[in-house]
C-alpha positions as a LaTeX table, in Angstrom:
\begin{tabular}{lrrr}
\hline
Residue & $x$ (\AA) & $y$ (\AA) & $z$ (\AA) \\
\hline
Met1 & $-0.17$ & $-0.13$ & 0.04 \\
Ser2 & 1.17 & 3.59 & $-0.71$ \\
Asp3 & $-0.11$ & 6.48 & 0.96 \\
Thr4 & $-0.13$ & 10.20 & 0.07 \\
Ala5 & $-0.16$ & 12.52 & 3.13 \\
Ile6 & 0.96 & 16.37 & 4.01 \\
Ser7 & 1.80 & 17.44 & 7.68 \\
Phe8 & 2.08 & 21.05 & 8.82 \\
Arg9 & 3.34 & 22.12 & 12.13 \\
Ile10 & 0.47 & 23.01 & 14.64 \\
Arg11 & $-0.23$ & 26.64 & 13.91 \\
Pro12 & $-0.12$ & 29.14 & 16.94 \\
Asp13 & $-4.10$ & 30.34 & 16.38 \\
Pro14 & $-6.32$ & 27.42 & 16.14 \\
His15 & $-8.85$ & 29.90 & 14.08 \\
Thr16 & $-5.76$ & 30.79 & 11.18 \\
Pro17 & $-5.74$ & 28.34 & 8.40 \\
Phe18 & $-2.31$ & 26.71 & 6.69 \\
Phe19 & $-3.61$ & 26.87 & 3.50 \\
Ser20 & $-4.28$ & 29.82 & 1.43 \\
Tyr21 & $-3.89$ & 30.84 & $-2.26$ \\
Ser22 & $-1.99$ & 34.11 & $-1.13$ \\
Pro23 & 1.83 & 32.63 & $-0.20$ \\
Gln24 & 4.40 & 35.15 & 1.47 \\
Pro25 & 7.85 & 35.11 & $-0.27$ \\
Gly26 & 10.46 & 33.61 & 1.46 \\
Pro27 & 14.01 & 32.40 & 0.72 \\
Pro28 & 14.66 & 28.58 & 0.15 \\
His29 & 15.68 & 26.59 & 3.42 \\
Ala30 & 17.57 & 23.53 & 3.47 \\
Val31 & 16.41 & 20.26 & 4.83 \\
Ala32 & 17.38 & 19.73 & 8.07 \\
Pro33 & 19.56 & 16.53 & 8.48 \\
Leu34 & 18.60 & 13.61 & 10.85 \\
Val35 & 20.50 & 14.86 & 14.10 \\
Asn36 & 19.37 & 13.36 & 17.56 \\
Gly37 & 16.48 & 15.20 & 19.18 \\
Ser38 & 13.08 & 14.63 & 20.99 \\
His39 & 9.85 & 15.20 & 20.08 \\
Ala40 & 7.13 & 17.20 & 22.28 \\
Pro41 & 3.23 & 16.98 & 21.97 \\
Ala42 & 1.45 & 19.21 & 19.87 \\
Ala43 & $-1.16$ & 21.29 & 20.93 \\
Asp44 & $-4.58$ & 22.32 & 19.86 \\
Arg45 & $-6.08$ & 18.47 & 18.87 \\
Gly46 & $-9.74$ & 19.26 & 19.42 \\
Ala47 & $-10.48$ & 21.41 & 16.10 \\
Glu48 & $-12.80$ & 19.19 & 13.81 \\
Thr49 & $-11.48$ & 18.04 & 10.50 \\
Arg50 & $-12.89$ & 20.15 & 7.92 \\
Val51 & $-14.24$ & 19.02 & 3.88 \\
Val52 & $-13.40$ & 21.55 & 1.53 \\
Thr53 & $-13.23$ & 21.70 & $-1.94$ \\
Ser54 & $-10.79$ & 25.14 & $-2.51$ \\
Cys55 & $-8.84$ & 27.09 & $-0.02$ \\
Ala56 & $-8.99$ & 30.11 & $-1.60$ \\
Asn57 & $-9.46$ & 33.68 & 0.07 \\
Glu58 & $-7.86$ & 32.23 & 3.22 \\
Thr59 & $-5.18$ & 34.25 & 4.94 \\
Ala60 & $-1.12$ & 32.70 & 4.73 \\
Leu61 & 1.18 & 32.24 & 7.69 \\
Glu62 & 3.95 & 34.89 & 7.57 \\
Gly63 & 7.19 & 33.46 & 8.11 \\
Val64 & 6.21 & 30.07 & 8.22 \\
Val65 & 8.21 & 27.23 & 5.35 \\
Val66 & 7.07 & 23.38 & 5.37 \\
Ile67 & 7.97 & 20.68 & 3.79 \\
Gly68 & 5.34 & 18.30 & 2.21 \\
Phe69 & 5.76 & 14.50 & 2.53 \\
Val70 & 3.06 & 12.53 & 0.20 \\
Asp71 & 1.97 & 9.08 & $-0.07$ \\
Glu72 & $-1.26$ & 7.18 & $-1.42$ \\
Ser73 & $-3.95$ & 4.52 & $-0.64$ \\
Lys74 & $-5.37$ & 2.42 & $-3.91$ \\
Val75 & $-7.57$ & 0.57 & $-1.76$ \\
Lys76 & $-11.10$ & 2.45 & $-2.54$ \\
Gly77 & $-10.15$ & 4.25 & $-5.65$ \\
Leu78 & $-7.06$ & 6.66 & $-4.88$ \\
Leu79 & $-6.73$ & 8.79 & $-1.64$ \\
Val80 & $-3.55$ & 10.81 & $-1.14$ \\
Ala81 & $-2.14$ & 11.86 & 2.16 \\
Cys82 & 0.09 & 14.92 & 2.79 \\
Thr83 & 1.58 & 15.63 & 5.76 \\
Val84 & 3.74 & 18.95 & 6.47 \\
Val85 & 6.44 & 19.52 & 8.78 \\
Asn86 & 7.99 & 22.55 & 9.56 \\
Pro87 & 12.26 & 22.16 & 9.09 \\
Ala88 & 12.70 & 23.33 & 12.58 \\
Asp89 & 10.49 & 20.14 & 13.64 \\
Leu90 & 12.05 & 17.64 & 10.68 \\
Ala91 & 15.20 & 16.06 & 12.95 \\
Ala92 & 12.92 & 15.38 & 15.71 \\
Thr93 & 10.06 & 13.99 & 13.81 \\
Arg94 & 12.45 & 11.85 & 11.67 \\
Arg95 & 14.15 & 10.38 & 15.24 \\
Ala96 & 10.96 & 9.50 & 16.80 \\
Leu97 & 9.89 & 7.69 & 13.84 \\
Asn98 & 12.91 & 5.91 & 13.47 \\
Asp99 & 12.54 & 5.07 & 17.10 \\
Leu100 & 9.47 & 3.14 & 16.34 \\
Arg101 & 10.71 & 0.46 & 14.37 \\
Met102 & 11.19 & $-3.49$ & 15.34 \\
Lys103 & 14.95 & $-4.70$ & 14.85 \\
Gly104 & 15.71 & $-5.57$ & 11.94 \\
Gln105 & 13.31 & $-2.99$ & 10.03 \\
Arg106 & 14.24 & $-0.32$ & 7.66 \\
Arg107 & 10.90 & 1.38 & 7.66 \\
Ile108 & 7.43 & 1.43 & 9.40 \\
His109 & 4.66 & 0.17 & 6.62 \\
Phe110 & 0.93 & $-0.27$ & 8.13 \\
Thr111 & $-0.35$ & $-3.11$ & 5.94 \\
Lys112 & 2.73 & $-5.28$ & 7.59 \\
Glu113 & 2.03 & $-3.94$ & 11.23 \\
Ser114 & 0.17 & $-5.95$ & 13.95 \\
Asp115 & $-3.03$ & $-4.38$ & 15.35 \\
Ser116 & $-1.04$ & $-3.88$ & 18.47 \\
Arg117 & 1.92 & $-1.93$ & 16.96 \\
Arg118 & $-0.90$ & 0.02 & 14.77 \\
Arg119 & $-2.24$ & 0.94 & 18.18 \\
Ala120 & 0.89 & 2.37 & 19.38 \\
Ile121 & 2.24 & 3.84 & 16.51 \\
Cys122 & $-1.08$ & 5.73 & 15.90 \\
Ser123 & $-0.66$ & 7.28 & 19.74 \\
Met124 & 2.60 & 7.88 & 19.33 \\
Leu125 & 1.94 & 10.09 & 15.80 \\
Cys126 & $-0.81$ & 12.05 & 17.61 \\
Thr127 & 1.94 & 13.70 & 19.80 \\
Leu128 & 4.09 & 14.85 & 16.70 \\
Asp129 & 3.81 & 18.20 & 15.74 \\
Val130 & 2.17 & 17.82 & 12.36 \\
Glu131 & $-1.13$ & 17.94 & 10.30 \\
Val132 & $-2.23$ & 15.98 & 7.57 \\
Thr133 & $-4.58$ & 16.67 & 4.36 \\
Ile134 & $-6.45$ & 14.02 & 2.53 \\
Tyr135 & $-7.17$ & 14.25 & $-0.83$ \\
Lys136 & $-9.74$ & 12.24 & $-2.38$ \\
Ala137 & $-10.22$ & 11.76 & $-6.11$ \\
Arg138 & $-13.16$ & 11.45 & $-7.81$ \\
Asp139 & $-11.82$ & 10.45 & $-11.36$ \\
Arg140 & $-11.96$ & 6.47 & $-11.65$ \\
Asp141 & $-8.72$ & 6.76 & $-14.36$ \\
Pro142 & $-5.83$ & 6.06 & $-11.87$ \\
Arg143 & $-3.59$ & 7.79 & $-14.42$ \\
Val144 & $-6.01$ & 11.11 & $-14.23$ \\
Ala145 & $-6.57$ & 10.78 & $-10.54$ \\
Arg146 & $-2.84$ & 10.69 & $-9.42$ \\
Ala147 & $-2.79$ & 14.07 & $-11.64$ \\
Ala148 & $-5.39$ & 15.89 & $-10.25$ \\
Ala149 & $-4.04$ & 14.78 & $-6.28$ \\
Leu150 & $-0.97$ & 15.71 & $-6.97$ \\
Ala151 & $-1.74$ & 18.89 & $-8.83$ \\
Ala152 & $-4.05$ & 19.78 & $-5.64$ \\
Val153 & $-1.02$ & 19.18 & $-3.12$ \\
Val154 & 1.30 & 21.46 & $-5.12$ \\
Ala155 & $-1.30$ & 24.26 & $-4.90$ \\
Asp156 & $-1.95$ & 24.05 & $-1.39$ \\
Leu157 & 2.03 & 23.86 & $-0.56$ \\
Ala158 & 2.72 & 26.87 & $-2.91$ \\
Ala159 & $-0.17$ & 28.57 & $-0.45$ \\
Ala160 & 2.02 & 27.44 & 2.59 \\
Asn161 & 5.31 & 28.80 & 1.25 \\
Ala162 & 6.48 & 25.21 & 1.18 \\
Thr163 & 10.32 & 24.84 & 0.08 \\
Gln164 & 10.30 & 20.85 & $-0.53$ \\
Leu165 & 7.91 & 17.65 & $-1.35$ \\
Ile166 & 8.99 & 14.46 & $-1.35$ \\
Ile167 & 6.91 & 11.62 & $-2.71$ \\
Glu168 & 7.27 & 7.97 & $-2.47$ \\
Arg169 & 8.54 & 6.41 & $-5.54$ \\
Asp170 & 6.14 & 4.47 & $-7.34$ \\
Asp171 & 8.41 & 3.09 & $-10.12$ \\
Pro172 & 5.66 & 2.80 & $-13.10$ \\
Ala173 & 4.24 & 6.30 & $-12.41$ \\
Ala174 & 7.33 & 8.21 & $-11.61$ \\
Ala175 & 7.79 & 9.86 & $-15.48$ \\
Ala176 & 4.35 & 10.74 & $-15.20$ \\
Asp177 & 4.49 & 12.16 & $-11.82$ \\
Arg178 & 7.52 & 14.32 & $-12.61$ \\
Ala179 & 5.52 & 16.02 & $-15.39$ \\
Thr180 & 2.70 & 16.64 & $-13.59$ \\
Leu181 & 4.70 & 18.26 & $-10.77$ \\
Tyr182 & 6.79 & 20.13 & $-13.46$ \\
Arg183 & 3.60 & 21.51 & $-14.66$ \\
Ala184 & 1.99 & 22.33 & $-11.20$ \\
Val185 & 4.95 & 23.98 & $-9.81$ \\
His186 & 4.84 & 26.28 & $-12.73$ \\
Asp187 & 1.50 & 27.12 & $-12.88$ \\
His188 & 1.32 & 27.94 & $-9.39$ \\
Gly189 & 4.36 & 29.70 & $-9.81$ \\
Val190 & 6.70 & 28.32 & $-7.37$ \\
Pro191 & 9.93 & 27.20 & $-9.29$ \\
Asn192 & 11.68 & 27.25 & $-5.77$ \\
Leu193 & 9.49 & 24.62 & $-4.53$ \\
Ser194 & 11.73 & 21.49 & $-5.09$ \\
Tyr195 & 10.27 & 17.61 & $-5.30$ \\
Asp196 & 11.76 & 14.10 & $-5.11$ \\
Leu197 & 10.41 & 10.74 & $-5.48$ \\
Arg198 & 12.29 & 8.78 & $-2.82$ \\
Arg199 & 11.70 & 5.15 & $-1.39$ \\
Pro200 & 10.01 & 4.46 & 1.61 \\
His201 & 13.01 & 3.59 & 4.24 \\
Glu202 & 14.55 & 6.89 & 2.71 \\
Glu203 & 12.61 & 9.44 & 4.23 \\
Pro204 & 11.13 & 8.62 & 7.71 \\
Gly205 & 8.24 & 11.35 & 7.16 \\
Leu206 & 6.55 & 9.18 & 4.50 \\
Trp207 & 5.59 & 6.80 & 7.09 \\
Ile208 & 3.04 & 9.25 & 8.58 \\
Ser209 & 1.45 & 9.82 & 5.18 \\
Asp210 & 0.98 & 5.96 & 4.77 \\
Ala211 & $-0.12$ & 5.64 & 8.62 \\
Val212 & $-2.87$ & 8.30 & 8.32 \\
Ala213 & $-3.98$ & 6.67 & 4.63 \\
Trp214 & $-4.08$ & 3.26 & 5.76 \\
Cys215 & $-6.34$ & 4.25 & 8.78 \\
Tyr216 & $-8.30$ & 6.55 & 6.90 \\
Thr217 & $-9.46$ & 3.68 & 4.40 \\
Lys218 & $-10.38$ & 1.23 & 7.09 \\
Asp219 & $-13.28$ & 1.31 & 9.62 \\
Arg220 & $-14.68$ & 4.15 & 11.79 \\
Gln221 & $-12.43$ & 2.97 & 14.62 \\
Trp222 & $-9.10$ & 3.35 & 13.17 \\
Arg223 & $-10.16$ & 6.16 & 11.26 \\
Gly224 & $-10.84$ & 7.59 & 14.93 \\
Arg225 & $-6.88$ & 6.78 & 16.01 \\
Val226 & $-5.68$ & 9.10 & 13.48 \\
Gln227 & $-8.52$ & 11.80 & 13.34 \\
Pro228 & $-6.39$ & 14.61 & 15.80 \\
Leu229 & $-3.53$ & 14.73 & 12.74 \\
Ile230 & $-6.37$ & 15.44 & 10.19 \\
Lys231 & $-7.21$ & 19.05 & 9.39 \\
Ala232 & $-8.95$ & 18.89 & 6.20 \\
Val233 & $-10.24$ & 16.14 & 3.53 \\
Arg234 & $-10.36$ & 17.57 & 0.00 \\
Glu235 & $-11.99$ & 16.30 & $-3.32$ \\
Val236 & $-10.36$ & 16.85 & $-6.09$ \\
\hline
\end{tabular}
């Protein structure tokens, strides 16, 4: 299973949205290296998930720069999850995720975990300073659906002044993904937004999107375990 998700740093004002189509200019930031660190519980977990079809006319967060991690599920049509992380929190987030691995594991893959492990992982994820947006594709053609979802991800990341987008590599779709991302980055005027396709074991940030996408496609109980992380569900 593959899942697409975006995580955002918890906003200081719970009434201020992350997404906006009025991005603030700012210099590109380098991705923080993986170093020792600790993770702190995220605040403001009481807000309900909003179902939206667009994010126009919302206010941008000044000075906030984020990195997006995308994975997808194909269990019930295409569903993409995008997890956005503030670069200042990235090292601690990677550290916390790596600490979840069992001996011999290269990565966290939710389809291969036991239910007890899934519950423990979900509990830890809800302490991270991240947010996830779900993108549900309407089109049944997988190529059209994937292109629409990725374009929507780029639009939201552009509004959030993101500097980097990392997507789980799907070899059969890699060429098409790069073409879609190239068009979307230029359509939204964000040439400084870099994008990369990576294997799951190469980037722990992808594991959050994988877990959230898996839970979202399951029953209400599993969806509820990651609900505190989900800030919006978009149909694209």
